[in-house]
VMD Tcl script that draws the C-alpha trace (Angstrom):
set ca {
  {-24.36 2.35 41.28}
  {-27.95 2.23 42.59}
  {-30.13 5.20 41.69}
  {-32.76 6.78 43.91}
  {-36.19 7.75 42.66}
  {-37.37 11.20 43.74}
  {-40.98 12.29 43.83}
  {-41.91 14.70 41.04}
  {-44.82 17.04 40.47}
  {-45.45 17.96 36.84}
  {-47.67 20.30 34.85}
  {-48.99 18.94 31.57}
  {-51.53 19.98 28.92}
  {-53.66 17.55 26.93}
  {-52.99 18.09 23.18}
  {-56.65 18.40 22.19}
  {-55.85 21.11 19.64}
  {-52.53 19.77 18.41}
  {-51.70 20.33 14.76}
  {-48.90 21.92 12.76}
  {-50.32 24.94 10.96}
  {-47.22 27.17 11.04}
  {-43.45 26.74 11.31}
  {-41.37 28.26 14.11}
  {-38.69 25.55 14.30}
  {-37.05 23.20 11.76}
  {-39.20 20.24 12.83}
  {-42.49 21.92 11.89}
  {-43.71 21.37 8.34}
  {-47.35 22.42 7.84}
  {-47.57 20.40 4.63}
  {-47.16 17.17 6.62}
  {-50.44 15.77 8.01}
  {-50.83 15.41 11.77}
  {-53.08 13.08 13.72}
  {-54.50 14.79 16.80}
  {-56.03 11.60 18.16}
  {-52.68 9.83 17.93}
  {-50.96 12.75 19.65}
  {-53.46 12.52 22.51}
  {-52.98 8.75 22.77}
  {-49.19 9.05 22.94}
  {-49.37 11.94 25.42}
  {-51.80 9.95 27.60}
  {-49.30 7.14 27.92}
  {-46.66 9.56 29.21}
  {-49.18 11.09 31.62}
  {-50.31 7.69 32.91}
  {-46.75 6.39 33.26}
  {-45.87 9.30 35.54}
  {-48.87 8.48 37.75}
  {-48.10 4.75 37.79}
  {-44.63 5.52 39.12}
  {-46.05 7.64 41.95}
  {-45.57 11.13 40.57}
  {-48.18 13.89 40.62}
  {-49.52 15.44 37.43}
  {-51.41 18.72 37.32}
  {-53.23 19.83 34.19}
  {-53.68 23.21 32.54}
  {-56.63 23.57 30.19}
  {-55.68 23.67 26.49}
  {-56.70 26.82 24.65}
  {-58.17 26.64 21.14}
  {-55.86 28.24 18.61}
  {-52.70 27.38 20.56}
  {-51.63 23.92 19.36}
  {-48.18 24.22 21.00}
  {-49.61 24.62 24.49}
  {-49.03 20.88 24.98}
  {-45.34 21.80 25.36}
  {-45.80 22.99 28.93}
  {-42.06 23.08 29.66}
  {-42.04 26.39 27.79}
  {-44.71 27.80 30.09}
  {-42.43 28.72 32.98}
  {-39.55 27.84 35.27}
  {-40.51 26.90 38.83}
  {-38.15 26.66 41.81}
  {-38.96 26.96 45.54}
  {-42.56 27.94 44.85}
  {-41.56 30.83 42.56}
  {-42.83 30.59 38.99}
  {-40.93 32.69 36.47}
  {-43.39 33.06 33.62}
  {-42.76 32.88 29.88}
  {-42.44 35.59 27.27}
  {-42.54 33.80 23.94}
  {-40.44 34.94 21.02}
  {-43.00 34.10 18.33}
  {-46.44 35.69 18.14}
  {-48.01 32.28 17.49}
  {-47.35 31.32 21.11}
  {-47.59 34.63 22.92}
  {-51.22 34.11 23.88}
  {-50.24 31.14 26.03}
  {-48.27 33.26 28.51}
  {-51.21 34.80 30.44}
  {-52.82 31.36 30.83}
  {-49.68 29.95 32.45}
  {-49.28 32.98 34.73}
  {-52.93 32.69 35.79}
  {-52.51 28.95 36.47}
  {-49.47 29.53 38.67}
  {-51.26 32.18 40.70}
  {-54.41 30.07 41.08}
  {-52.34 27.15 42.34}
  {-50.38 28.95 45.04}
  {-47.17 29.86 43.25}
  {-45.50 33.26 43.46}
  {-45.75 34.16 39.79}
  {-43.19 36.54 38.29}
  {-44.12 38.23 35.01}
  {-40.90 38.48 32.99}
  {-39.53 41.54 31.27}
  {-37.27 39.54 28.97}
  {-37.96 37.01 26.22}
  {-37.72 33.50 27.62}
  {-39.38 30.15 27.06}
  {-39.35 28.70 30.52}
  {-37.91 25.29 31.27}
  {-37.26 24.87 27.59}
  {-34.16 26.99 28.15}
  {-33.69 26.90 31.96}
  {-32.75 23.66 33.70}
  {-31.98 23.29 37.40}
  {-28.78 21.30 37.93}
  {-28.05 21.11 41.64}
  {-27.68 24.66 42.92}
  {-27.07 26.22 39.51}
  {-29.32 27.09 36.60}
  {-28.22 26.04 33.14}
  {-29.53 28.57 30.65}
  {-29.73 28.20 26.88}
  {-29.63 30.96 24.31}
  {-29.09 31.31 20.59}
  {-32.58 30.74 19.19}
  {-35.36 31.55 21.67}
  {-34.51 32.97 25.11}
  {-32.25 36.01 25.08}
  {-29.16 36.63 27.18}
  {-30.95 39.33 29.15}
  {-33.37 36.69 30.44}
  {-30.38 34.87 31.95}
  {-29.60 37.90 34.09}
  {-33.26 38.23 34.99}
  {-33.64 34.60 36.07}
  {-30.47 34.93 38.18}
  {-32.08 37.87 40.03}
  {-35.43 36.13 40.47}
  {-33.97 32.96 42.00}
  {-30.71 34.35 43.43}
  {-28.74 31.47 41.93}
  {-25.72 31.12 39.72}
  {-26.68 30.95 36.03}
  {-24.45 29.21 33.49}
  {-25.15 30.50 29.99}
  {-24.82 27.99 27.15}
  {-24.95 28.94 23.49}
  {-26.90 26.67 21.14}
  {-25.68 26.63 17.52}
  {-27.77 23.96 15.75}
  {-31.28 25.16 14.84}
  {-32.70 21.64 15.30}
  {-31.90 22.01 18.99}
  {-33.45 25.41 19.51}
  {-34.14 24.96 23.24}
  {-31.68 23.76 25.86}
  {-33.97 20.88 26.85}
  {-33.59 19.37 23.38}
  {-29.81 19.08 23.79}
  {-29.26 18.57 27.53}
  {-31.00 16.56 30.22}
  {-30.57 16.69 34.00}
  {-30.61 13.08 35.21}
  {-29.91 13.55 38.91}
  {-30.42 16.83 40.77}
  {-27.38 16.32 43.02}
  {-24.97 13.39 43.06}
  {-22.89 12.26 46.02}
  {-20.08 14.65 45.12}
  {-22.51 17.59 45.07}
  {-22.66 17.83 41.29}
  {-25.74 17.22 39.25}
  {-25.57 14.41 36.71}
  {-26.39 15.50 33.18}
  {-26.37 14.17 29.63}
  {-25.84 16.39 26.62}
  {-25.25 16.53 22.87}
  {-21.82 18.15 22.33}
  {-22.51 19.21 18.75}
  {-25.48 21.36 19.77}
  {-23.20 23.84 21.59}
  {-20.43 26.22 20.60}
  {-16.84 25.56 21.64}
  {-16.96 27.82 24.70}
  {-20.13 26.19 26.02}
  {-18.73 22.69 25.48}
  {-15.65 23.68 27.46}
  {-17.84 24.90 30.32}
  {-19.85 21.68 30.34}
  {-16.71 19.55 30.30}
  {-15.25 21.50 33.22}
  {-18.38 21.70 35.36}
  {-19.75 18.22 34.59}
  {-16.80 15.92 33.87}
  {-18.87 12.77 34.47}
  {-21.69 13.76 32.10}
  {-23.03 11.33 29.51}
  {-22.13 12.56 26.05}
  {-24.86 11.51 23.67}
  {-24.34 10.69 19.98}
  {-25.64 12.80 17.13}
  {-27.87 9.88 16.10}
  {-29.61 9.81 19.48}
  {-29.79 13.59 19.67}
  {-31.45 13.75 16.26}
  {-34.40 11.69 17.51}
  {-34.83 13.99 20.54}
  {-33.28 11.42 22.87}
  {-32.17 14.20 25.21}
  {-35.62 15.74 25.43}
  {-36.19 13.50 28.42}
  {-37.44 13.64 31.99}
  {-35.86 11.93 34.98}
  {-36.84 11.20 38.56}
  {-33.30 10.22 39.51}
  {-33.79 6.55 38.72}
  {-36.28 6.31 35.87}
  {-35.42 8.27 32.75}
  {-38.24 8.77 30.25}
  {-36.79 8.76 26.73}
  {-37.62 8.20 23.08}
  {-37.53 4.50 22.08}
  {-35.47 5.50 19.04}
  {-32.55 6.72 21.19}
  {-31.08 3.23 21.49}
  {-27.50 4.30 22.18}
  {-28.60 6.66 24.94}
  {-30.75 3.90 26.40}
  {-27.67 1.70 26.74}
  {-25.62 4.54 28.22}
  {-28.29 5.07 30.86}
  {-28.45 1.38 31.76}
  {-24.66 1.30 32.07}
  {-24.90 4.13 34.61}
  {-27.57 2.37 36.67}
  {-30.64 4.24 35.43}
  {-33.86 2.60 34.26}
  {-34.90 3.92 30.84}
  {-38.66 4.16 30.32}
  {-39.43 4.23 26.60}
  {-42.25 6.56 25.55}
  {-43.09 7.17 21.89}
  {-44.11 10.78 21.23}
  {-43.37 10.67 17.51}
  {-46.56 12.55 16.61}
  {-45.69 15.44 18.91}
  {-42.18 15.51 17.45}
  {-43.82 16.85 14.28}
  {-44.27 20.05 16.27}
  {-40.69 20.02 17.51}
  {-41.39 18.63 20.96}
  {-40.83 15.47 22.96}
  {-41.10 14.13 26.49}
  {-39.46 17.02 28.33}
  {-41.26 19.60 26.21}
  {-44.54 18.13 27.50}
  {-43.37 18.11 31.13}
  {-42.94 21.19 33.34}
  {-41.56 20.38 36.78}
  {-43.29 22.13 39.66}
  {-40.79 22.59 42.51}
  {-41.73 24.16 45.75}
  {-44.32 24.43 48.51}
  {-47.80 23.05 47.94}
}
mol new
graphics top color blue
foreach p $ca { graphics top sphere $p radius 0.5 }
foreach p [lrange $ca 0 end-1] q [lrange $ca 1 end] { graphics top cylinder $p $q radius 0.2 }
display resetview
């Protein structure tokens, strides 16, 4: 079936200070060398591709001493002009939170300072009228109740059980906000979730794309979509074929250097939804 491209507005952060000097997820190994210039080059291609396809990209200034700030998806969750700010679990990232809150306020969003630990769109994904919410490694269950109050929407809690997929956006991708039958179209990695969460996903999203462990392991699901174009890792070859079979256009973007920090395309992309 034909797919429709929707205009997107994203927040990104140039990885000028990217390195791996500590470990807060299984992907991070400080002993492995990183190449900041290569990270910037790969990130720039993603940034420029968004612009070439007609999307808007806003930038937040990178802060020295916060190499993970490039992963802007963790900096908030934005719906209808309301920006629910982050409260990072690990001290290494906690200094980023005020910068994101200040950016939201300076750019016309109604910023909400959270009371609960959460890592923004890393663990909260908008799927139609509902919010899919991950827990198990970073965001806590209490943040799910808080985000439900802030946005007055149904929240579906999903429990992550594989430490490699420590945020929801590493194991699940929203491909279409709302399909013709009113359901969002998603793709997910079944093995990243516990039995109860898999049962919920199967019931609520029966037409979802189920991605293989091989494609999940290369962060294939850490992707962004405008409803037609899906920006994915070039190593997720099986997922690429699944997308083409469903009528999507995969756009292959190599962020292998940023994967050394445990992040990919979606991690570097925070969607800004709401009034200008």
